[in-house]
N, CA, C and O atoms as a GROMACS GRO file, in nm:
protein
  352
    1ALA      N    1   5.616  -9.258  10.333
    1ALA     CA    2   5.654  -9.198  10.219
    1ALA      C    3   5.592  -9.291  10.096
    1ALA      O    4   5.555  -9.408  10.104
    2GLY      N    5   5.592  -9.206   9.986
    2GLY     CA    6   5.570  -9.275   9.885
    2GLY      C    7   5.673  -9.210   9.766
    2GLY      O    8   5.756  -9.119   9.775
    3PRO      N    9   5.640  -9.279   9.674
    3PRO     CA   10   5.789  -9.188   9.554
    3PRO      C   11   5.745  -9.046   9.544
    3PRO      O   12   5.633  -8.998   9.530
    4SER      N   13   5.863  -8.992   9.555
    4SER     CA   14   5.816  -8.814   9.543
    4SER      C   15   5.862  -8.807   9.406
    4SER      O   16   5.950  -8.873   9.350
    5PRO      N   17   5.758  -8.681   9.346
    5PRO     CA   18   5.802  -8.652   9.212
    5PRO      C   19   5.874  -8.531   9.211
    5PRO      O   20   5.862  -8.448   9.121
    6ARG      N   21   5.962  -8.517   9.322
    6ARG     CA   22   6.056  -8.414   9.328
    6ARG      C   23   6.178  -8.453   9.319
    6ARG      O   24   6.215  -8.552   9.383
    7THR      N   25   6.274  -8.374   9.231
    7THR     CA   26   6.417  -8.412   9.245
    7THR      C   27   6.485  -8.275   9.261
    7THR      O   28   6.475  -8.191   9.172
    8CYS      N   29   6.563  -8.250   9.390
    8CYS     CA   30   6.609  -8.144   9.416
    8CYS      C   31   6.759  -8.174   9.464
    8CYS      O   32   6.811  -8.284   9.486
    9CYS      N   33   6.817  -8.043   9.475
    9CYS     CA   34   6.940  -8.050   9.547
    9CYS      C   35   6.972  -7.902   9.588
    9CYS      O   36   6.917  -7.802   9.542
   10ASP      N   37   7.080  -7.906   9.690
   10ASP     CA   38   7.109  -7.786   9.778
   10ASP      C   39   7.168  -7.694   9.705
   10ASP      O   40   7.237  -7.736   9.612
   11GLY      N   41   7.159  -7.563   9.724
   11GLY     CA   42   7.257  -7.442   9.649
   11GLY      C   43   7.255  -7.328   9.718
   11GLY      O   44   7.146  -7.285   9.757
   12HIS      N   45   7.378  -7.255   9.747
   12HIS     CA   46   7.375  -7.143   9.777
   12HIS      C   47   7.303  -7.115   9.931
   12HIS      O   48   7.226  -7.025   9.964
   13GLY      N   49   7.370  -7.252  10.025
   13GLY     CA   50   7.321  -7.225  10.143
   13GLY      C   51   7.168  -7.261  10.173
   13GLY      O   52   7.124  -7.261  10.288
   14TYR      N   53   7.096  -7.288  10.071
   14TYR     CA   54   6.943  -7.333  10.084
   14TYR      C   55   6.919  -7.496  10.052
   14TYR      O   56   6.970  -7.556   9.957
   15LYS      N   57   6.847  -7.543  10.134
   15LYS     CA   58   6.802  -7.669  10.108
   15LYS      C   59   6.699  -7.673   9.974
   15LYS      O   60   6.621  -7.579   9.959
   16ASN      N   61   6.702  -7.779   9.880
   16ASN     CA   62   6.628  -7.801   9.773
   16ASN      C   63   6.625  -7.661   9.694
   16ASN      O   64   6.514  -7.618   9.660
   17ALA      N   65   6.740  -7.589   9.663
   17ALA     CA   66   6.740  -7.482   9.588
   17ALA      C   67   6.703  -7.461   9.451
   17ALA      O   68   6.664  -7.359   9.394
   18PHE      N   69   6.730  -7.622   9.394
   18PHE     CA   70   6.715  -7.636   9.242
   18PHE      C   71   6.644  -7.767   9.223
   18PHE      O   72   6.652  -7.861   9.302
   19GLY      N   73   6.582  -7.766   9.124
   19GLY     CA   74   6.520  -7.931   9.111
   19GLY      C   75   6.437  -7.906   9.000
   19GLY      O   76   6.441  -7.807   8.927
   20ALA      N   77   6.351  -8.014   8.991
   20ALA     CA   78   6.242  -8.045   8.897
   20ALA      C   79   6.149  -8.120   8.957
   20ALA      O   80   6.185  -8.201   9.042
   21PHE      N   81   5.996  -8.105   8.917
   21PHE     CA   82   5.868  -8.166   8.930
   21PHE      C   83   5.835  -8.246   8.831
   21PHE      O   84   5.807  -8.192   8.725
   22HIS      N   85   5.828  -8.399   8.840
   22HIS     CA   86   5.796  -8.476   8.752
   22HIS      C   87   5.725  -8.579   8.818
   22HIS      O   88   5.794  -8.658   8.881
   23PRO      N   89   5.581  -8.599   8.817
   23PRO     CA   90   5.504  -8.695   8.884
   23PRO      C   91   5.540  -8.835   8.804
   23PRO      O   92   5.547  -8.847   8.682
   24PRO      N   93   5.562  -8.936   8.901
   24PRO     CA   94   5.589  -9.096   8.811
   24PRO      C   95   5.451  -9.109   8.731
   24PRO      O   96   5.345  -9.060   8.768
   25VAL      N   97   5.471  -9.177   8.626
   25VAL     CA   98   5.383  -9.239   8.534
   25VAL      C   99   5.321  -9.340   8.599
   25VAL      O  100   5.200  -9.343   8.576
   26VAL      N  101   5.365  -9.426   8.675
   26VAL     CA  102   5.288  -9.559   8.715
   26VAL      C  103   5.385  -9.587   8.877
   26VAL      O  104   5.508  -9.580   8.878
   27THR      N  105   5.337  -9.605   8.949
   27THR     CA  106   5.386  -9.653   9.099
   27THR      C  107   5.346  -9.792   9.104
   27THR      O  108   5.229  -9.826   9.085
   28LEU      N  109   5.437  -9.868   9.128
   28LEU     CA  110   5.402 -10.015   9.171
   28LEU      C  111   5.445 -10.032   9.300
   28LEU      O  112   5.549  -9.990   9.351
   29THR      N  113   5.325 -10.119   9.365
   29THR     CA  114   5.345 -10.158   9.538
   29THR      C  115   5.362 -10.286   9.535
   29THR      O  116   5.294 -10.347   9.452
   30ASP      N  117   5.440 -10.351   9.607
   30ASP     CA  118   5.450 -10.478   9.658
   30ASP      C  119   5.371 -10.486   9.782
   30ASP      O  120   5.409 -10.437   9.888
   31ARG      N  121   5.271 -10.542   9.766
   31ARG     CA  122   5.198 -10.561   9.895
   31ARG      C  123   5.249 -10.661  10.003
   31ARG      O  124   5.211 -10.650  10.119
   32THR      N  125   5.335 -10.757   9.966
   32THR     CA  126   5.392 -10.854  10.034
   32THR      C  127   5.499 -10.788  10.133
   32THR      O  128   5.538 -10.856  10.228
   33LEU      N  129   5.540 -10.682  10.118
   33LEU     CA  130   5.655 -10.583  10.214
   33LEU      C  131   5.546 -10.573  10.355
   33LEU      O  132   5.588 -10.607  10.466
   34TRP      N  133   5.422 -10.528  10.338
   34TRP     CA  134   5.342 -10.467  10.449
   34TRP      C  135   5.353 -10.584  10.554
   34TRP      O  136   5.367 -10.562  10.675
   35LYS      N  137   5.347 -10.724  10.494
   35LYS     CA  138   5.329 -10.837  10.577
   35LYS      C  139   5.458 -10.858  10.661
   35LYS      O  140   5.461 -10.941  10.752
   36THR      N  141   5.572 -10.774  10.623
   36THR     CA  142   5.694 -10.819  10.704
   36THR      C  143   5.710 -10.691  10.807
   36THR      O  144   5.792 -10.691  10.900
   37MET      N  145   5.635 -10.601  10.782
   37MET     CA  146   5.668 -10.484  10.864
   37MET      C  147   5.606 -10.468  11.021
   37MET      O  148   5.495 -10.506  11.059
   38HIS      N  149   5.701 -10.406  11.093
   38HIS     CA  150   5.650 -10.404  11.233
   38HIS      C  151   5.516 -10.304  11.242
   38HIS      O  152   5.487 -10.206  11.174
   39VAL      N  153   5.450 -10.364  11.347
   39VAL     CA  154   5.320 -10.288  11.329
   39VAL      C  155   5.306 -10.134  11.343
   39VAL      O  156   5.220 -10.063  11.291
   40GLY      N  157   5.423 -10.093  11.439
   40GLY     CA  158   5.413  -9.954  11.466
   40GLY      C  159   5.487  -9.884  11.323
   40GLY      O  160   5.469  -9.763  11.310
   41MET      N  161   5.553  -9.942  11.233
   41MET     CA  162   5.553  -9.848  11.111
   41MET      C  163   5.422  -9.870  11.030
   41MET      O  164   5.407  -9.799  10.931
   42ILE      N  165   5.343  -9.943  11.056
   42ILE     CA  166   5.206  -9.949  10.967
   42ILE      C  167   5.130  -9.841  11.027
   42ILE      O  168   5.076  -9.755  10.959
   43ARG      N  169   5.126  -9.844  11.156
   43ARG     CA  170   5.050  -9.730  11.242
   43ARG      C  171   5.075  -9.582  11.206
   43ARG      O  172   4.994  -9.489  11.202
   44HIS      N  173   5.224  -9.582  11.175
   44HIS     CA  174   5.240  -9.407  11.132
   44HIS      C  175   5.201  -9.401  10.957
   44HIS      O  176   5.171  -9.292  10.908
   45GLY      N  177   5.204  -9.502  10.887
   45GLY     CA  178   5.144  -9.484  10.756
   45GLY      C  179   4.998  -9.472  10.766
   45GLY      O  180   4.937  -9.392  10.696
   46ILE      N  181   4.940  -9.546  10.847
   46ILE     CA  182   4.805  -9.527  10.850
   46ILE      C  183   4.777  -9.375  10.913
   46ILE      O  184   4.677  -9.315  10.873
   47ALA      N  185   4.863  -9.314  11.008
   47ALA     CA  186   4.829  -9.185  11.055
   47ALA      C  187   4.842  -9.073  10.933
   47ALA      O  188   4.763  -8.980  10.920
   48GLU      N  189   4.956  -9.099  10.846
   48GLU     CA  190   4.968  -9.016  10.733
   48GLU      C  191   4.837  -9.008  10.643
   48GLU      O  192   4.785  -8.901  10.611
   49ILE      N  193   4.793  -9.125  10.609
   49ILE     CA  194   4.675  -9.150  10.527
   49ILE      C  195   4.562  -9.077  10.616
   49ILE      O  196   4.483  -9.010  10.551
   50VAL      N  197   4.549  -9.079  10.718
   50VAL     CA  198   4.447  -9.017  10.806
   50VAL      C  199   4.450  -8.859  10.792
   50VAL      O  200   4.351  -8.788  10.779
   51LYS      N  201   4.588  -8.817  10.799
   51LYS     CA  202   4.599  -8.672  10.810
   51LYS      C  203   4.574  -8.632  10.660
   51LYS      O  204   4.516  -8.524  10.645
   52MET      N  205   4.607  -8.701  10.551
   52MET     CA  206   4.609  -8.645  10.413
   52MET      C  207   4.428  -8.645  10.403
   52MET      O  208   4.379  -8.546  10.349
   53ALA      N  209   4.358  -8.722  10.438
   53ALA     CA  210   4.220  -8.775  10.443
   53ALA      C  211   4.144  -8.658  10.514
   53ALA      O  212   4.048  -8.603  10.461
   54CYS      N  213   4.187  -8.626  10.628
   54CYS     CA  214   4.127  -8.484  10.711
   54CYS      C  215   4.188  -8.344  10.598
   54CYS      O  216   4.102  -8.259  10.573
   55VAL      N  217   4.271  -8.330  10.560
   55VAL     CA  218   4.340  -8.222  10.518
   55VAL      C  219   4.287  -8.171  10.369
   55VAL      O  220   4.276  -8.053  10.336
   56GLU      N  221   4.256  -8.287  10.284
   56GLU     CA  222   4.204  -8.254  10.172
   56GLU      C  223   4.151  -8.378  10.065
   56GLU      O  224   4.157  -8.376   9.942
   57ASN      N  225   4.110  -8.458  10.131
   57ASN     CA  226   4.035  -8.564  10.078
   57ASN      C  227   3.903  -8.618  10.156
   57ASN      O  228   3.910  -8.727  10.212
   58PHE      N  229   3.798  -8.553  10.159
   58PHE     CA  230   3.716  -8.602  10.242
   58PHE      C  231   3.644  -8.734  10.196
   58PHE      O  232   3.595  -8.803  10.286
   59PRO      N  233   3.635  -8.768  10.091
   59PRO     CA  234   3.582  -8.903  10.052
   59PRO      C  235   3.688  -9.028  10.093
   59PRO      O  236   3.636  -9.139  10.104
   60LEU      N  237   3.812  -9.018  10.113
   60LEU     CA  238   3.893  -9.075  10.161
   60LEU      C  239   3.869  -9.080  10.324
   60LEU      O  240   3.907  -9.178  10.388
   61PHE      N  241   3.824  -9.004  10.366
   61PHE     CA  242   3.800  -8.981  10.517
   61PHE      C  243   3.677  -9.082  10.558
   61PHE      O  244   3.679  -9.162  10.653
   62GLU      N  245   3.558  -9.058  10.455
   62GLU     CA  246   3.458  -9.153  10.485
   62GLU      C  247   3.483  -9.275  10.468
   62GLU      O  248   3.444  -9.358  10.549
   63LEU      N  249   3.555  -9.308  10.355
   63LEU     CA  250   3.613  -9.441  10.344
   63LEU      C  251   3.681  -9.518  10.455
   63LEU      O  252   3.666  -9.637  10.484
   64LEU      N  253   3.770  -9.415  10.519
   64LEU     CA  254   3.839  -9.482  10.638
   64LEU      C  255   3.759  -9.526  10.761
   64LEU      O  256   3.787  -9.618  10.838
   65GLU      N  257   3.646  -9.438  10.766
   65GLU     CA  258   3.532  -9.466  10.849
   65GLU      C  259   3.454  -9.598  10.829
   65GLU      O  260   3.424  -9.667  10.926
   66LYS      N  261   3.427  -9.629  10.720
   66LYS     CA  262   3.388  -9.751  10.717
   66LYS      C  263   3.468  -9.864  10.705
   66LYS      O  264   3.411  -9.974  10.709
   67VAL      N  265   3.577  -9.860  10.693
   67VAL     CA  266   3.691  -9.966  10.669
   67VAL      C  267   3.735  -9.975  10.814
   67VAL      O  268   3.757 -10.093  10.839
   68ASN      N  269   3.754  -9.906  10.907
   68ASN     CA  270   3.802  -9.910  11.023
   68ASN      C  271   3.969  -9.912  11.024
   68ASN      O  272   4.024 -10.014  10.983
   69PRO      N  273   4.032  -9.825  11.060
   69PRO     CA  274   4.184  -9.829  11.069
   69PRO      C  275   4.248  -9.909  11.138
   69PRO      O  276   4.365  -9.940  11.113
   70GLN      N  277   4.170  -9.962  11.250
   70GLN     CA  278   4.213 -10.058  11.345
   70GLN      C  279   4.267 -10.169  11.264
   70GLN      O  280   4.379 -10.222  11.262
   71MET      N  281   4.122 -10.201  11.173
   71MET     CA  282   4.145 -10.335  11.140
   71MET      C  283   4.235 -10.328  11.006
   71MET      O  284   4.264 -10.438  10.958
   72LEU      N  285   4.283 -10.212  10.938
   72LEU     CA  286   4.397 -10.218  10.876
   72LEU      C  287   4.520 -10.252  10.936
   72LEU      O  288   4.599 -10.334  10.890
   73LEU      N  289   4.531 -10.196  11.025
   73LEU     CA  290   4.663 -10.214  11.119
   73LEU      C  291   4.679 -10.358  11.160
   73LEU      O  292   4.786 -10.416  11.142
   74LYS      N  293   4.568 -10.422  11.220
   74LYS     CA  294   4.563 -10.553  11.242
   74LYS      C  295   4.574 -10.656  11.157
   74LYS      O  296   4.611 -10.766  11.199
   75THR      N  297   4.543 -10.634  11.021
   75THR     CA  298   4.566 -10.742  10.912
   75THR      C  299   4.661 -10.673  10.812
   75THR      O  300   4.653 -10.722  10.699
   76LYS      N  301   4.739 -10.585  10.823
   76LYS     CA  302   4.845 -10.522  10.771
   76LYS      C  303   4.819 -10.500  10.642
   76LYS      O  304   4.865 -10.567  10.550
   77PHE      N  305   4.732 -10.387  10.629
   77PHE     CA  306   4.648 -10.390  10.484
   77PHE      C  307   4.623 -10.495  10.439
   77PHE      O  308   4.680 -10.514  10.332
   78GLY      N  309   4.532 -10.615  10.489
   78GLY     CA  310   4.480 -10.690  10.434
   78GLY      C  311   4.590 -10.817  10.390
   78GLY      O  312   4.550 -10.928  10.356
   79THR      N  313   4.684 -10.794  10.396
   79THR     CA  314   4.811 -10.897  10.390
   79THR      C  315   4.815 -11.000  10.497
   79THR      O  316   4.871 -11.101  10.454
   80ASP      N  317   4.779 -11.012  10.612
   80ASP     CA  318   4.807 -11.119  10.723
   80ASP      C  319   4.659 -11.116  10.756
   80ASP      O  320   4.611 -11.045  10.844
   81LEU      N  321   4.593 -11.196  10.682
   81LEU     CA  322   4.428 -11.220  10.719
   81LEU      C  323   4.420 -11.332  10.856
   81LEU      O  324   4.314 -11.360  10.912
   82SER      N  325   4.522 -11.374  10.888
   82SER     CA  326   4.540 -11.455  11.044
   82SER      C  327   4.485 -11.424  11.139
   82SER      O  328   4.414 -11.494  11.212
   83ALA      N  329   4.524 -11.265  11.152
   83ALA     CA  330   4.467 -11.190  11.252
   83ALA      C  331   4.324 -11.169  11.246
   83ALA      O  332   4.274 -11.124  11.349
   84LEU      N  333   4.251 -11.190  11.152
   84LEU     CA  334   4.094 -11.208  11.162
   84LEU      C  335   4.036 -11.313  11.240
   84LEU      O  336   3.922 -11.308  11.286
   85LYS      N  337   4.113 -11.407  11.253
   85LYS     CA  338   4.062 -11.524  11.339
   85LYS      C  339   4.030 -11.495  11.471
   85LYS      O  340   3.937 -11.556  11.524
   86ASP      N  341   4.104 -11.395  11.541
   86ASP     CA  342   4.067 -11.321  11.656
   86ASP      C  343   3.945 -11.275  11.696
   86ASP      O  344   3.889 -11.290  11.804
   87VAL      N  345   3.900 -11.205  11.576
   87VAL     CA  346   3.743 -11.127  11.541
   87VAL      C  347   3.642 -11.220  11.559
   87VAL      O  348   3.552 -11.205  11.642
   88GLU      N  349   3.655 -11.332  11.471
   88GLU     CA  350   3.548 -11.391  11.490
   88GLU      C  351   3.456 -11.457  11.598
   88GLU      O  352   3.348 -11.507  11.565
   0.00000   0.00000   0.00000
């Protein structure tokens, strides 16, 4: 999950009854975090990206076909290139 533009709170017995929608001005990503993550967590993230590409972003879907999601998983989004030694 990414940074959410929603700020909500429950009220009157309903979840997220009150809130605001403010998209972030900028989002920073620390790519070194991916190197430390368990492969299963990265797999879940790639599944979310594929889902988003299928539902609403065909150019992203085409890009994923070119990049090969298995390679994204193996290299942890390009942060662990030691996995490429097995490919050569």
